[in-house]
C-alpha positions as CSV (number, residue, x, y, z in Angstrom):
1,M,114.3,-246.3,81.6
2,K,113.3,-248.7,84.4
3,A,116.5,-250.6,84.0
4,K,118.5,-247.4,84.4
5,V,116.8,-246.6,87.7
6,I,117.1,-250.2,89.0
7,I,120.9,-250.2,88.2
8,T,121.4,-246.8,89.9
9,I,119.6,-248.0,93.0
10,V,121.6,-251.3,93.1
11,C,124.9,-249.4,92.7
12,A,124.0,-246.9,95.4
13,A,122.9,-249.7,97.8
14,F,126.2,-251.5,97.1
15,A,128.3,-248.4,97.7
16,I,126.5,-247.7,101.0
17,S,126.8,-251.2,102.3
18,L,130.5,-251.3,101.3
19,A,131.1,-248.0,103.2
20,V,129.3,-249.3,106.3
21,A,131.3,-252.6,106.2
22,I,134.6,-250.7,105.9
23,A,133.7,-248.2,108.6
24,Y,133.1,-251.0,111.1
25,R,136.5,-252.4,110.5
26,L,138.5,-249.2,110.6
27,S,140.1,-247.7,113.7
28,S,138.9,-244.4,115.0
29,E,142.1,-242.6,113.8
30,A,141.7,-243.9,110.3
31,M,138.1,-242.9,110.3
32,A,138.9,-239.4,111.5
33,V,141.4,-239.0,108.6
34,I,138.9,-240.2,106.0
35,L,136.2,-238.0,107.4
36,G,138.5,-235.0,107.4
37,V,139.5,-235.5,103.8
38,L,135.8,-235.8,102.8
39,V,134.8,-232.7,104.7
40,G,137.7,-230.8,103.3
41,V,136.8,-231.7,99.7
42,M,133.1,-230.8,100.3
43,A,134.1,-227.5,101.8
44,S,136.2,-226.6,98.7
45,I,133.5,-227.3,96.2
46,P,131.5,-224.0,96.7
47,T,134.7,-222.0,96.5
48,S,135.7,-223.7,93.3
49,L,132.3,-223.2,91.8
50,L,132.3,-219.5,92.7
51,I,135.8,-219.1,91.1
52,A,134.7,-220.9,87.9
53,W,131.5,-218.8,87.7
54,I,133.5,-215.5,88.1
55,Y,136.0,-216.6,85.5
56,N,133.3,-217.6,83.0
57,N,131.5,-214.3,83.4
58,S,134.7,-212.3,82.9
59,L,135.2,-214.1,79.6
60,R,131.7,-213.3,78.4
61,T,131.7,-209.6,79.2
62,P,133.5,-207.5,76.5
63,R,136.1,-205.1,77.7
64,Y,136.1,-201.9,75.8
65,T,139.5,-200.3,76.0
66,Q,140.8,-197.4,74.0
67,P,143.7,-198.3,71.8
68,A,147.0,-196.9,73.0
69,P,148.2,-193.9,71.0
70,P,151.1,-194.7,68.7
71,P,154.5,-194.0,70.4
72,Q,156.1,-190.7,69.5
73,Q,159.3,-191.2,67.7
74,E,162.2,-189.1,68.6
75,K,163.9,-187.3,65.8
76,I,167.5,-188.2,65.6
77,V,169.7,-185.7,63.8
78,V,173.2,-186.9,62.8
79,V,175.7,-184.2,61.9
80,Q,178.7,-185.5,60.1
81,A,181.9,-183.4,60.1
82,P,183.1,-182.5,56.6
83,P,186.0,-184.7,55.4
84,Q,189.4,-183.2,55.9
85,Q,191.8,-182.8,53.0
86,Q,194.9,-184.8,53.5
87,P,198.1,-183.6,51.8
88,M,198.9,-185.4,48.6
89,Q,202.2,-186.2,47.0
90,Q,202.5,-185.5,43.3
91,Y,204.5,-188.1,41.2
92,S,206.1,-187.4,38.0
93,N,203.7,-189.6,36.1
94,G,200.7,-187.6,37.2
95,Q,199.5,-189.9,39.9
96,Q,198.7,-188.6,43.4
97,Q,199.1,-190.5,46.7
98,Y,198.0,-189.6,50.2
99,L,200.9,-189.2,52.5
100,P,201.1,-191.4,55.6
101,P,200.2,-189.6,58.9
102,Q,203.9,-189.4,60.0
103,Q,204.7,-187.3,57.0
104,Q,201.6,-185.1,57.3
105,G,202.8,-183.5,60.5
106,Y,199.7,-184.7,62.4
107,A,201.7,-186.8,64.8
108,Q,202.4,-184.7,67.8
109,A,204.9,-185.6,70.4
110,Q,203.0,-186.7,73.5
111,P,204.6,-186.8,76.9
112,E,205.4,-190.2,78.4
113,R,202.5,-191.5,80.4
114,K,203.0,-192.2,84.1
115,F,200.8,-194.8,85.8
116,T,200.1,-195.0,89.5
117,I,199.0,-198.4,90.8
118,I,196.8,-198.0,93.9
119,G,197.6,-200.5,96.6
120,G,200.7,-201.7,94.9
121,A,204.3,-201.6,96.2
122,D,206.5,-198.7,95.0
123,V,209.5,-199.5,93.0
124,D,211.7,-197.7,95.4
125,D,210.5,-199.8,98.3
126,L,211.6,-203.1,96.8
């Protein structure tokens, strides 16, 4: 135990004498920079300890929260139209075949579509 104390005192004395020797050789601007850094670090230590203490306490205290109620599911009702009967063609051998849409009469004559291009040149103007 005595050896530990002696080594600690020797290391502290060496660090202090080294700091004094360096301080005498530094210019005043360099000394101001070093002193500013040291004071800034020392000023941030209490704030860092306070933040660590608050964070540690927040982890220890249990938070009792009520579980969220299960989400209400919307009911989706799908109504499908009944299938339409398509006309069939009867063959002499007894087989039946659906007629294509052109022969069923479903195809209605639609008028020719006319498109207007906004901002375009008219055909008559060309």
